[in-house]
C-alpha positions in Angstrom: 0.0 0.0 0.0 1.4 3.4 -1.0 1.9 5.8 1.9 1.8 9.5 1.1 4.7 11.3 2.7 4.2 14.8 4.0 4.9 17.7 1.7 7.6 19.4 3.8 8.3 23.1 2.9 9.1 24.2 6.5 12.0 26.5 7.2 12.3 27.7 3.6 11.9 31.4 4.0 8.8 31.4 1.8 6.8 34.5 1.3 4.4 32.8 -1.2 3.6 29.2 -2.0 4.9 27.6 -5.1 2.4 26.2 -7.6 3.8 22.7 -7.0 1.9 22.6 -3.7 -1.5 22.3 -5.4 -0.2 20.6 -8.5 1.5 17.8 -6.6 1.6 14.4 -8.1 -1.1 12.6 -6.1 -3.1 13.7 -3.1 -1.4 15.7 -0.4 -2.5 14.5 3.1 0.0 16.6 5.2 1.5 19.9 4.4 4.3 21.5 6.6 4.8 25.2 6.1 6.2 26.1 9.6 8.6 28.9 10.1 8.3 30.7 6.8 7.2 34.3 6.1 3.8 33.8 4.8 1.3 36.6 5.3 -1.5 35.0 3.4 -2.5 31.9 1.5 -3.6 31.7 -2.1 -7.1 30.5 -3.0 -5.6 27.6 -4.9 -4.7 25.8 -1.6 -8.5 25.1 -1.4 -7.9 22.5 -4.1 -6.2 20.2 -1.6 -9.4 18.3 -0.8 -7.4 15.4 0.8 -5.4 17.5 3.2 -5.8 16.2 6.7 -2.9 18.1 8.5 -1.8 21.6 7.8 1.1 23.1 9.8 1.5 26.9 9.7 3.3 27.6 13.0 5.6 30.6 13.0 4.5 32.5 10.0 3.2 36.1 9.6 -0.5 35.6 9.0 -2.5 38.6 10.2 -5.9 37.0 9.7 -7.3 33.5 9.6 -7.2 32.5 5.9 -10.8 32.0 4.9 -9.8 29.5 2.2 -9.0 27.0 5.0 -12.7 26.6 5.7 -12.9 24.8 2.3 -10.5 22.1 3.6 -13.2 20.0 5.2 -11.0 16.9 5.5 -8.7 18.7 8.0 -8.0 16.9 11.2 -5.0 18.9 12.4 -4.5 22.7 12.0 -1.5 24.4 13.6 -1.4 28.2 13.5 0.8 28.8 16.5 2.9 32.0 16.5 1.2 34.2 13.9 -0.6 37.5 14.3 -4.2 36.4 13.9 -6.6 38.5 16.0 -9.8 36.4 15.6 -11.0 33.0 14.6 -13.9 32.8 12.1 -17.5 32.6 13.3 -18.0 29.5 11.1 -14.9 27.6 12.2 -17.2 24.6 12.9 -17.2 24.0 9.1 -14.0 22.1 9.9 -16.1 19.5 11.6 -13.4 16.7 11.4 -10.9 18.8 13.3 -9.2 16.9 16.1 -6.1 19.0 16.9 -6.2 22.9 16.9 -3.3 25.1 17.9 -3.9 28.8 17.7 -1.6 29.9 20.5 0.9 32.7 20.3 -1.5 35.0 18.3 -3.5 38.1 19.2 -6.8 36.6 20.1 -8.9 38.4 22.7 -12.0 36.1 22.4 -13.1 32.7 21.2 -16.1 32.2 18.8 -19.0 30.0 19.8 -18.2 27.9 16.8 -15.1 26.5 18.5 -17.2 24.8 21.1 -19.2 23.0 18.4 -16.0 21.2 17.3 -16.9 18.3 19.6 -14.3 15.9 18.2 -11.4 18.0 19.3 -8.7 16.0 21.2 -6.2 18.8 21.7 -6.7 22.6 21.9 -4.0 25.1 22.4 -5.0 28.8 22.9 -2.0 29.8 25.0 -0.1 33.1 24.7 -3.0 35.2 23.5 -5.0 37.9 25.3 -8.2 35.9 25.9 -10.3 37.3 28.7 -13.1 34.7 29.0 -13.8 31.1 28.3 -17.4 30.0 27.8 -19.1 27.3 29.8 -19.7 25.7 26.4 -16.2 24.3 26.7 -17.9 21.4 28.5 -19.1 20.2 25.1 -15.5 19.2 24.1 -15.8 15.8 25.8 -13.2 14.2 23.7 -10.5 16.7 24.7 -7.3 15.2 26.1 -5.0 18.2 26.1 -6.0 21.8 26.9 -3.6 24.8 27.1 -5.1 28.1 28.2 -1.9 29.5 29.7 -0.5 33.0 29.3 -3.8 34.7 28.7 -5.9 37.3 30.6 -8.5 35.0 32.2 -10.0 36.0 35.5 -11.8 32.8 36.1 -12.2 29.3 34.9 -15.6 28.0 33.9 -17.0 25.3 36.1 -17.7 23.3 33.0 -14.0 22.5 32.8 -14.9 19.6 35.2 -17.1 18.1 32.4 -14.2 17.0 30.3 -13.9 13.3 31.2 -11.2 12.5 28.7 -8.8 15.3 29.8 -5.9 13.0 30.5 -2.6 14.5 29.3 -2.4 18.0 30.6 -4.2 21.2 31.6 -2.3 24.5 31.5 -3.9 27.5 33.2 -0.6 29.3 34.1 0.0 33.0 33.9 -3.5 34.3 34.0 -5.2 36.5 36.6 -6.9 33.6 38.5 -7.8 34.2 42.1 -9.7 30.9 42.5 -10.4 27.6 40.6 -13.7 25.9 40.6 -14.3 22.9 42.8 -15.4 21.0 39.6 -11.7 20.7 38.8 -11.6 17.8 41.1 -13.7 15.7 38.7 -10.8 15.4 36.3 -9.8 12.1 37.8 -7.8 11.0 34.8 -5.7 14.1 34.4 -1.9 13.6 34.7 -0.5 17.1 34.6 -1.9 20.4 36.1 -0.2 23.7 35.8 -1.7 26.7 37.8 1.6 28.7 38.2 1.9 32.5 38.1 -1.7 33.3 39.1 -3.1 35.0 42.2 -4.5 31.9 44.0 -4.8 32.3 47.7 -6.5 28.9 48.3 -7.4 25.6 46.6 -10.6 23.7 46.8 -10.8 20.5 48.9 -11.9 18.7 45.7 -8.2 18.9 44.6 -7.9 15.4 46.2 -10.1 14.0 43.5 -7.3 14.2 40.9 -6.5 10.6 41.4 -4.3 10.2 38.3 -2.3 13.4 38.8 1.5 12.8 38.5 2.7 16.4 38.4 1.2 19.5 40.1 2.7 23.0 39.6 1.5 25.8 41.8 4.5 28.1 42.1 4.2 31.9 42.2 0.8 32.2 43.7 -0.4 33.6 47.0 -1.2 30.3 48.8 -1.1 30.4 52.6 -2.2 26.9 53.2 -2.9 23.6 51.3 -6.0 21.4 51.6 -5.6 18.3 53.7 -7.0 16.3 50.7 -3.7 16.8 49.0 -2.6 13.6 50.6 -5.1 11.7 48.4 -3.1 12.3 45.3 -1.7 8.8 45.4 0.0 9.0 42.0 1.7 12.3 42.4 5.5 12.4 41.6 6.2 16.1 41.5 4.8 18.9 43.6 6.0 22.4 42.9 5.1 25.1 45.5 7.8 27.7 45.1 7.0 31.3 45.6 3.9 31.2 47.8 3.1 32.2 51.4 3.0 28.8 53.0 3.7 28.8 56.7 3.2 25.0 57.1 2.6 21.9 55.1 -0.3 19.6 55.9 0.5 16.4 57.7 -1.2 14.6 54.8 1.7 15.4 52.6 3.4 12.3 54.0 0.8 10.2 52.3 2.3 11.0 48.9 4.2 7.8 48.7 5.0 8.2 45.0 6.4 11.7 45.3 9.9 12.2 43.9 10.3 16.0 43.8 9.0 18.4 46.5 9.9 22.1 45.9 8.8 24.6 48.6 11.5 27.2 48.0 10.6 30.8 48.7 7.9 30.3 51.3 7.4 31.1 55.0 7.9 27.6 56.5 9.0 27.6 60.1 8.9 23.9 60.6 8.3 20.6 58.7 5.7 18.0 59.5 7.0 14.7 60.9 5.0 12.9 58.3 7.7 13.7 55.7 9.2 10.4 56.8 6.5 8.7 54.7 8.0 10.1 51.4 9.9 6.9 50.7 10.4 7.7 47.1 11.5 11.3 47.5 14.7 12.1 45.6 14.8 15.9 45.6 13.7 18.3 48.5 14.1 22.0 47.9 13.6 24.1 51.1 15.6 27.2 50.1 14.7 30.6 51.5 12.2 29.7 54.2 12.3 30.4 58.0 13.4 27.1 59.2 15.5 26.9 62.4 15.8 23.1 62.5 15.0 20.0 60.5 13.5 16.8 61.8 16.1 14.1 62.3 14.1 11.5 60.5 14.7 13.3 57.2 17.9 11.2 57.2 15.8 8.1 57.0 14.3 9.0 53.6 15.8 6.0 51.7 16.0 7.6 48.2 16.8 11.2 48.9 19.6 12.4 46.6 19.5 16.2 47.1 18.4 18.3 50.0 18.7 22.1 49.6 18.5 24.2 52.7 20.2 27.4 51.6 19.0 30.7 52.9 17.5 29.4 56.0 18.8 30.1 59.5 19.4 26.7 61.0 20.5 26.5 64.6 23.5 24.3 65.5 24.7 21.3 63.7 22.2 18.6 62.6 23.5 15.1 62.8 20.9 14.1 60.2 22.7 16.1 57.6 26.0 14.1 58.3 24.1 10.9 57.9 22.6 12.0 54.6 26.0 13.1 53.3 27.6 9.8 54.4 25.3 7.8 52.1 25.8 10.1 49.1 23.0 12.7 49.4 24.0 16.2 48.3 23.2 18.6 51.1 23.4 22.3 50.5 23.4 24.8 53.3 
């Protein structure tokens, strides 16, 4: 069986498409035009009736090319890093679309038609200036990956909890969020959650419902405490809490038996919970720039700890536990 190879014209410095694109010998299923200098597309590209994947990342498009709406076989459309200021109101004409990347543009809003693309599996709208996401996002029930980071969102719609197949990642970083909805806890298949660089002062108790979560990034917020339900994240391997206002960690943190990395740098911790001894798989513990005066001796009993960073604290005296850690090869920084 003949397999059509992609037509690869990426990184060619093109300002216009050669006629060979739509006069190709045989149907074109995938066209790569990334990192050129295209400002528009010719009407002739609409002849590519068999095109399933079109890559236009890193060009100079200032508007969504209307001709693309004629490519109804498209399953993948990448437009990342252009200058597009709006998506068309009839975007849902591309009803077979499975993967859409329109990040790194100049979008301020999202048309209702986007939420009618119910077959979408990945959606990237990062690095725009979007101020609001509709509750209609809950219609995208096939979505596995969602990136809304680096926008101007003030809130997250509660319907985000209605995405049962969101498994790979959810980026909500660098917005203006002061809270996240409790419905977030219904995403019990989600592996990666990024809420960094927002204005969160608290997290909902429902956070413990994220049973499949392996990595949680919360740094550079305004958190003063963490919910006790954190300890229910039985699959968690990385927990990043840098740059908050935490004065203590919940005892339940010791229930995170799969945790490898714990970063609580740049907080206000004055002590550590004794339950940390339960972190039997922990390899990296970053405690820099807190208000610690001593560390619990049983930190030395963490069997897999490879690096302990205690710099910019004011520890009293000499801790024997640190000698024990060093003696078995753990890097200890003071």
